[in-house]
N, C-alpha and C positions, 0 to 999 in steps of 0.2 A: 274449525271456525275460530276457536279461541286463539290459536296461533296467529291467524290473519288479523284478528281484532287487536292483539298485542302489537303486531307489526304496524298496523295503521295508527294506533295510539302513539307509538314511539316516533313515527314519521311526523305526526301533527306537532308533538312537543318539540321536535328538532326544527321543524319549519317555523314554529312560533318564535323560537329563540333566535334563529339565524336571520329570519326574514321579517319577523313581526315588528310593528311600530306601535307605541303606546297611543291610545286614542284620547279624545277630549275629556273623558271621565277622569283622566289621570292628572288633571290640573296642570301645575307648572312643569310636569314631566311629559306632557303630551307632545307627540312628534319625535320623541327620542327612540332610537332602535332598542329593542328589548335587550340585545346582547351588550349594549353600552351603558345601560342605566344602573346596573348593580352597584358599582363602586360609588357613583354619585348618590344614589339612594341611601346606601350604607352610611356614607359620611354625613349626610343631612340628618338622618335619624339619630345618630350619635350626638351630633352638634345640638340637636333640640332636646337631648336628654331623655329620649323615649326608646333608646336601644342600648344594649350593653354588648361587649365582646366576650364571648365564651371560648376559651382555648381548650382543645382536647387533642389527645394523641391519636394518630392513625392506628398505631399499635398499642393497645392498652397495657401490654407488659414491656416495661423498659428494663433491659438486662445489661449488666456490665460485661465487658469482654471476659472477665474472670468467672462469669456465670452467676454472680450475686444479683439480687433484686435491687433496683435503683429506686430511691425515693426522690421525687421531683419537688423542688422547693421554689417558691416565688421569690425572686431577688428584688429587693427594694433599692431604689436609687440607681438602677442600671443605666449604663451609657449605651447609646445607639448610634450607628452610622446611618444617615438619612438617604439610603438608596432609593427611597420613594420620590426624591426630588426630580420633577419633570424635566427641568433644564439639564440636569446631570444625565438623565436617561437619554436625552436627545444626543448628547456628545458620545455616550456609549454606543448608541445605534450607529452613529456616524463612523466610529472606529470599526465596528463589526462590518459595515458595508465596504470598508477599504481593505479588510484583512483577507487572507487566504485561509481556508479550512480544509482539513483532510479528516474524514470525508467531507465533501462539499455539502452534503445533506444536513450537516450539523449546524450550518449557519443559521437557519430558521429557528433552531432550538435556542441559540444564544439570543436572538431577537425576542423570542417568547419569554425567556428567563429575565431579560432586562425589563420587559413590561410587567412581569409578574412580581418582581423584586419589591419588597417592603423594607421598612427600617430594620436594621440587623443589630441585635445585641452584640457588643464587641468587647466586653470585659468580664472578669470574674474576680472573686475575692481570694481564691487560693490556687496553688499549683505553680508550675514553672512558667516563665514568660517575662516579657518586658513590662516595666511599670507604666501605667497610663499617665502620660505627662500632665493631664488635667487634674488628676487625683491619684496620688501614689498609693492609696489604699486598695486600688484596683490593679489587676494585671490584664494586659491585652490578650484575648483568647487567640488560639493559634491560627484559625482561618482568617482572622482580621489582621494578623500580624505578618502574614506571609504572602502578601499580594504583589509586592514589588521587590522581593528579595533577589530577583534576577539582576536588578540594577546593582545591588550590593555585591553579587558574584563578580562583577567586572573589576571591582577594586579589592576584593578579599585577599587576593594573592599579595598585593602591595602592602596591605595592612599587616598580614601575618609575617612576611619576610622582613619587614622593618620593625617588628615588635612594637607596633603602635598600641598604646594602652587605651582602655575604654574611656578614661577621663579626657583623652586628647580628641575624641571624636565629637567635636562640638557641632551644633547646627550650622554655624558659619562655614565649616569645612564642607559639609554636604551641599550647602547652597552653591559653593564654588564648583565642586566636582560635578554635580548634576545640572546646575543652572548657569554656571559661568558667572555668578554674581559675587561681588566683593573684591577686596584688594588682597592679592595673594601674599604680599609681604606682611601685611597686618595679620592675616590668618595664620601664617607661619609663626609669627611672634606669639600669638595667642595660644596656639596649639602645641608649639614646640616641635612641629613636624617640618623638616627641611622643605624649602620651596620646590626643589627638584622632585621630591617625592609627591607633593601635592599635584604638581604638573603632570607627573606620571599617572596619577589616579584619574585626573581629568581626561587625559589622552586615552587611557584604557576604556573609560566609559564611552567616549565619543567613537572609539573604534568599534566596540561591540554593540552599541545601541544604534537604532532600535532593535529590539528582540526579533530575530527572524522566525523562530519557531518555539512554541511552548508545548511540550509533549506531556500529556497526562491522561488519566483514566476517565472513562465516561461518567462515573459517579461524581466527579468534581465539576461537571458542567454547571449545575444549578447553584454552586457555591464558589469555591476557590477560583475557578477560571473566569466566572462572570465578575467576581470581585476584582480580579486582576485587571480586567478591562476598565471597570469603573474607576479604580484608583490610578491607573496610568493616565486616563484622560483628565483626571482631576489634578494630578501632580506634575505632568509633563506637557510640554508643547507638542503639537501634532506631529512634528518630525520624529519624535521619540516614542510614538504610540506603537504597541506590538503589531507585528506584520502577519503573524500566522499562528494557528493552534492546530496541533495534531491530537486527535482523541483516539485512545486505544481501549480495548475491552478489558475484561477481568482475566485473571489467570486461574485456571482450574487444574486439578490433578486427577487424572483418570475419571473426569466428569464431575468431580466434587470441588465446590468452591473453596478457595483458600480462606481460612479463618484462624485468627490467633487463639481464639478460645476453644473452638470445636475441632480444629484440624480440617483437612490434612495440611501440614506445613512441610515445605521442602527447603531447608536452608541452602543458601547460595554456596556456602563452603562445601556442603555435602555433594552438590552437583559437580563442583570443581574437582573434588577428590574422586568421585565415582566415574565421571565421564571425561573430565577435562573442561576447563572454562570455555574454550571455543566451541565445544559440542553444545554446551548449555546455551551459549549466546546464539549460535546458528539456529538451534531448534526453536527457541522462544521467538527469535526475530522472524522466522519464516513459516511458522506452523499455522498462522492465521492472518488473513488480510484485515486491515483496520476497517471498522472498529469492532470486529468480532472477537469473541473471547479466545484466548490461547489455552488449549487443553493439553497439559503435559501428559504424554503417554510414554512409558518407559521403553516399550518395544520400539517405538519410533525413534526415541533418542539413541537406542542401540544402532538403529539403521543409519542415523546421521553420523555416528562415530565411525561406522564401517566405511561409509562413502568418503568421509574426510580422510580416513586412512588410505583409501584407494587413490585419492587425489595426491596425497603426499608421496606414495610409492611411485606414482606416475611421474611426479616432478623429479624424484631421485633418479629414475631410469634415464631421464634426458638431461641430467645435470652435467654430464661430461661432454655434451654437445655445445659447441660455441654458438652464442646467440648472434644474430645478424640478419643480413638480407636473405630472403628466401628465393630471390631470383625473379625473372619476368613472369607475369601471370600466364602468358600464352605457352610457356614451357612447362607449366605445372600440369599434372594429370587431372582428369575430371574429378576424381575423389579428393585430390588435394585442394582443388578450387572449391569443392563443396564444403570441406572443413574450414577453409578460409572464409567463405561466405557465412557459415554458421558462427564463426568467431566474431566477425565484425557486426553481424546482426545482433549478436548477444551484447556486444559493447553498447550498441545503440539503445537496446531495450533496457539494459542495466542502468545506464546513465539516466534515462527517463524515469525508471522505477525508483531509484534513489531520490531523485528530485521531487517526486510525488509521494514518497513514503509508501510505495507499493512493494514492500519488502518481501512479501511472500513470493513475488515473481522472481526474486534473486534465487530463492531456494529451488523453484521450478527450473530455472535456467541451469542451475548447478547439476541437478539430477539429469537433465537433458545432456549436459556435457559428458557425464559418465557413460550414458547410453551412446552418444555420438562417437566417443573414442572407441568403444567396442565395435561399432559398425564400421568405422574407418579402418580399423585393423582387419576386420573380417573381409572387407572389400579390397584388401591388398595394400592399403595405405601404409607407407613406411618412410615418410619424409621427416627425418629427425629434426631438421631445422624448424620445420613447421610445427612439429610437436613441442619443441622447446618454446617457440613463440606462444603457443596455446597455454602452456604451463605458466609462463611469466605473466601473460595477460590475465589469466584467471586468478593468479595469486594476488594481483592488484585489485581485481573486481571484488573479491571477498574479504580483502584486508579490513574494511570497516567493521565487518561482522566477526571475522576470525583473525584478529591481529597477531596472536602468538604463532599460529600455524603459518601465516603468510610471512612473518619475519624469519621463521625457521627455514622456509623454502628459499627466501632471499639469500640467507647465509649459505645454504647448500649450493646455490648458484654462484657463490663467491662474488656477490654484488657488494659495492661499497655503500655505506649509509644505511638508512632505514627505508623499508618499503612504504611506511606510513607517510614519508616525505616525498614520495614519487607522485607525479601527476596521474590522474585517472586516465586509463587508455583512451585514445582518440579513434573514432570510427573513420574508416576509409570507404566512402561510398562505392568506389570502383570495384571493390571486392564483393559487394552485395549483389547477388543474382538469384532471384527467386526461382528461376527455371531449374537451377542446379538442385535446389531443395525438392521441387516438384518431381524432378527426374528420379531422385533417390527414393522418394515416397512411391513412385510408380514401380520401381524395381521391387520394393518390399511388398506392395500389394500384389504384384504378379507372382512372386514367390509363394505368397499365402494362397492364392487361387490354385496354383499348380499343386501344392501340397494337399489342398482340400480334395481336388479331383483324384489324385493318386490314392488318397485314403478311401474315397468312395469306390473307385475302380478296383482297388486291392491288387494292383499290378506294379511291377518294377519296369518302367519304360526304358526302351533302348534309344528312343528318339522322342523329343517333345517339339511339337510344331506350335509356334506362337503367331497369331494373326492380329495385326492392328486394324483399326476401323477403316471403313471406306472413306474416300476423300470428302464426300458431301456431308458426312456426319461432323467432321471437323469444321466445315464451313458453317453449319448450324450452330455449333458451339461458339464460333467467333461472333456471330450475330447476337447470341445470348449474352456474351461478355460485354458487348456494346450497349445492351439494354437490360442491365442487371436490376434496375429499379422497376421493371415492368412485370406484370403478371403473365401467366401462360396465355390467357385470352388476348392480352395485348401483343404478345410476341408472335403468336400464330399468323396474323395478317401480314406482319412485316416479312416473315419467312416465305409465306406463300405468294408474295408479290413476284418473287424470282421464279420464272418459268422452269428453271432447272430443277427446282425442288418439288414441283407439282406432281411429277411422276412418282414421288415417294409419299404422296398424300396420306396414305393410311399409316405409314411408319413414323411420320414426323411427330404426331401427338405423343406416341409412345416414347420416342427418343427424347423429346423435350421433358416429359414427365420423369424419365429415368435420370436425365442430367440434372434436373432440379433437385431430385431426391439425393443424388450423390454429391451435389454441390457444384456450382459453376466455377470452373478453374480456367486459367489461360491455356490456350493451345500450345502444346510442346511437341518437339520432334521425337515421337515415341520410337520410330524406327532406329534413329541414331542412338538413342539412349539404350535400346535393347542390344544393338550391335556392340556398343561400348561395354555393356555388361555381360556379353555372351560367354566369355571365358569364365567369368565369375559364376554365372548361372549353371554352366556345365559342371563346374567343380562342386557346386551345391547339390546337384541332382545326379551326378555321376553318369551322365549320358549326353548325347549330342543335342544341341538346341538349334532348331531351324526357324528362321524369322521370315515371315511372309513368303514361304515357299509354295509348293503345290497345295491347292485348296482341298484338303482331305475332308470328305463327307460334307462338303459345302459349309464348313465351320466359320469361315471369315464373316459371313453375314451376321453372326451373333456378336461380333466385336463392337465395342463402344469406345469413345475417347476415354482414356485412363483405365480401360478394362479390356485386356486382350481376350480373344477366343483361343481355346487350348484344345489340341488333339494329341493324345498319347499313342505312341506306336510301339 
């Protein structure tokens, strides 16, 4: 009873807050929703001098990274950035509405943080940093000083290569570079920077801005990343507002969060020496989907190294094969066409995955490649030109993640230039044929079923009879494919309208349930697939394979689409 009372109390409080409206006893506040009155009431009470603000820490113990206890001091004369300004917030919300976010769910978090944002202390008395231009006794604190440095990145190269000094970086120079304001000749004379160099800086900024993506960790959403949006809308015209933010998780090692003071710490140099830089890059990039935390596990990193080595060895094996046209599609074997289908489907998925920062998918695709190559060779595939094409294409696909490995493979292939300058592989839709993939999956599942029955029967068969499903069962599957969005109850009347199916009345509900459970797939030509794989299956099981021959022990009636009936002789 107490639990239910507690539950009811919480529900009342929740409803009061979200749905309640202040009544006439509340004077000037009557009619205001409860959820909206807090800030107004707080401001009014402070203004009338009958309320004070009490600041407290959510964590009473403030500890330095070195482990020492921190003493918190109230700083007098502090400078603040007025992130509470309502008009400024409106512009920030407008920017968020126009931006792309990965993951998309983080968009609301930015809207919430903009609404939540109050005035922010932006300076300190000691430490490294830029002098506050309004009072040089203060230094701008790091989070307030790093909100538009991406704009500086666009011109940093020009400043460094031309040895431009700090005293030459006058406000007038930045006004011209970032806003196009001022007379370039006059600015050149004042700064001592050649006109051509200033123009180069302006062109670099215009080329790279607006910022396409800002990638950072989720703990920076309530501060640095939100400040970035505020400051861009304040300082730049709308055409230069940031276009996207990618939020990643934390990095942990064997489940433990990285900490400079408590450990564990894994220096980048140690990863490079122990595993190689590309192994570290591949693992961190693909071990978790955004914005989930990336957990470094050394056994898995060893596995990455092994698989990248396998790919390199595969590339070396086909390096003496000349690259070029693999010939007409119709002249390729079924298994060649299957591998070509897998390759172009991979290109399509990889391109989409890079664009959407779904980088874990690249890792999944890579492991599928290793598995696909094993299956291709097991099925008798030996098209050297096709394998060379696969190696070249995959070297390009993983080049953004494993640049050193990909460049090495490019050199092994005696290619000119750098692979990093090559265009990303283009998908050819004519090579994508899902039936080829379904056919190979059907062969694999048939082999698994045969092995399971041999294991149960404990015999070595001289002949294996395989029976595909009766014609009407495929017709039912076709109807189910056309009505994928319907439930079993909705599909049944559609099927039973056909007089041909009524004689199977008792069997049809069982069939539909079984097909639903196994997953609705397109109808494929199972007989042709089995005939094509007959020699392969005979080699696998060391006996004759008979397809839809004499119906032994009335076995055929048990066959379903995608699941043959089996009789061992």
